[in-house]
C-alpha positions as a printed Julia matrix, in Angstrom:
181×3 Matrix{Float64}:
 144.24  12.14  169.33
 147.1   10.28  171.02
 150.44  11.45  169.74
 154.11  10.74  170.3
 156.65  13.47  169.58
 160.35  12.74  169.92
 162.78  15.59  170.6
 166.55  15.85  170.56
 167.28  17.89  173.68
 171.07  17.8   173.69
 171.49  21.55  173.09
 168.57  23.26  171.41
 165.33  21.3   171.51
 164.65  19.95  168.03
 161.73  17.77  166.95
 162.92  14.5   165.4
 159.71  12.56  164.8
 155.98  12.75  165.38
 153.32  10.07  165.0
 149.76   9.27  166.0
 149.89   5.68  164.69
 149.32   3.39  167.72
 151.46   0.51  166.39
 154.4    2.85  165.77
 153.93   4.58  169.14
 153.97   1.19  170.86
 157.17   0.14  169.06
 159.04   3.41  169.66
 158.16   3.52  173.35
 159.01  -0.16  173.84
 162.54   0.66  172.66
 162.99   2.66  175.88
 161.16   0.11  178.04
 157.84   1.97  178.23
 154.6    0.06  177.69
 151.85   1.72  175.66
 148.52   0.13  174.85
 145.01   1.12  173.84
 142.36  -0.57  175.97
 139.4    1.29  174.61
 136.51   2.67  176.61
 133.51   1.17  178.37
 130.07   2.53  177.53
 129.22   2.26  181.24
 131.93   4.79  182.21
 130.9    8.44  181.89
 132.22  11.63  183.51
 129.67  11.08  186.3
 130.68   7.47  187.04
 131.83   6.91  190.63
 135.45   5.93  191.21
 134.6    2.43  192.49
 132.43   1.81  189.44
 135.26   2.86  187.1
 137.6    0.42  188.84
 134.94  -2.31  188.57
 134.42  -1.63  184.86
 138.14  -2.25  184.18
 138.58  -4.98  186.81
 139.84  -7.68  184.36
 142.51  -5.41  182.89
 143.53  -4.12  186.32
 143.76  -7.67  187.69
 145.97  -8.71  184.77
 148.32  -5.74  185.27
 148.44  -6.34  189.03
 149.41  -9.98  188.43
 152.05  -9.07  185.82
 153.58  -6.12  187.66
 153.01  -6.94  191.32
 150.89  -3.84  191.88
 149.14  -3.88  195.24
 146.85  -0.9   195.08
 144.97   1.21  192.57
 142.97   4.4   192.67
 141.41   7.1   190.54
 142.84  10.58  189.98
 140.24  12.93  188.56
 140.46  16.61  187.7
 137.48  18.41  186.22
 137.93  21.29  183.75
 137.62  24.58  185.56
 138.88  23.26  188.9
 140.3   26.22  190.83
 143.95  26.48  191.85
 145.36  23.72  189.65
 148.53  25.7   188.82
 150.43  24.51  191.95
 149.43  20.9   191.23
 150.55  21.22  187.61
 153.88  22.7   188.75
 154.45  19.78  191.13
 154.5   17.31  188.22
 156.36  19.53  185.7
 159.81  18.94  187.17
 161.8   15.94  186.01
 161.68  13.11  188.53
 161.88   9.35  188.98
 160.04   6.83  191.12
 161.21   3.69  192.86
 158.31   1.87  191.21
 156.56   1.79  187.84
 154.13   4.58  187.06
 151.04   3.0   185.5
 148.19   5.14  184.17
 145.06   4.37  182.18
 143.0    7.34  181.03
 139.22   6.94  181.01
 138.57  10.59  180.19
 140.41  13.67  178.92
 144.05  14.08  177.95
 147.49  14.85  179.4
 151.14  14.39  178.44
 153.98  12.32  179.83
 157.53  13.33  178.93
 160.01  10.45  179.08
 163.74  11.01  178.99
 166.35   8.68  177.58
 169.74  10.42  177.64
 169.26  13.55  175.47
 166.1   12.32  173.81
 162.66  13.33  175.09
 159.53  11.35  174.19
 156.37  13.41  174.66
 153.39  11.08  174.78
 150.0   12.8   174.69
 147.53  10.33  176.16
 143.78  10.37  175.65
 140.86   8.4   176.99
 141.45   4.71  176.26
 145.27   4.9   176.51
 147.47   2.97  178.94
 151.04   3.96  179.76
 153.44   2.11  182.06
 156.68   3.94  182.83
 159.35   1.69  184.38
 160.81   2.5   187.8
 163.76   4.94  187.74
 162.83   6.36  184.31
 163.42  10.11  184.21
 160.14  11.8   183.3
 157.6   14.5   184.06
 153.87  14.95  183.57
 151.91  17.88  182.18
 148.16  18.07  182.66
 147.9   21.39  180.82
 146.73  24.81  182.05
 143.07  23.75  182.39
 143.23  20.06  183.26
 140.35  17.73  182.66
 141.02  14.01  182.94
 140.3   10.82  184.84
 142.98   8.16  185.18
 143.34   4.83  186.93
 146.65   4.63  188.78
 148.35   1.41  189.93
 151.08   1.21  192.58
 153.56  -1.29  194.04
 153.99   1.0   197.04
 150.88   1.34  199.26
 151.97   4.94  199.98
 151.14   5.83  196.37
 152.91   8.5   194.33
 156.41   9.23  195.69
 158.75  11.29  193.49
 162.5   11.77  193.62
 163.25  15.03  191.78
 166.42  15.11  189.65
 166.99  18.88  189.87
 167.61  19.0   186.1
 165.74  21.92  184.46
 165.33  20.07  181.14
 161.52  20.15  181.39
 161.67  23.92  180.92
 163.24  23.48  177.45
 160.56  21.26  175.91
 157.17  22.6   174.75
 154.45  22.35  177.38
 151.19  20.49  176.85
 148.48  23.04  176.25
 145.62  20.53  176.16
């Protein structure tokens, strides 16, 4: 189930609010400039579906987002449960960072969590298959795929180089509960 948890992280991390209501999630995230939507799933997309076929299945939605956001490229990131040596990959995303472009993700399978920071407030958004999240450029955030990741996500980019992070050096991510999947 998709779920938004909001934490006060000024001193000790303290949970302020938690909801799994999509309309409320959308409203709360929009207050910090983050877009959340539920696209739903296509019957034609299964865990065995090839990357190009996943992109084709969501072509109308992808085209709309590309037109609205100026995204020039898209791809699929897929991690299967039980994949060996995912700990270093998880660690790479667990540090707070920003990007010079929006970070757009649509999950077609599995779950993971984005942590979005606005001053001393942390928004932990657990995304599931069918969820779209668009994090504006320069938003402080981090991503947690859990200890045994299993997900497939469509990623859209303005920059043809793809994912480029600028780490903040702030250890705040260590103070907020991890996503255990």
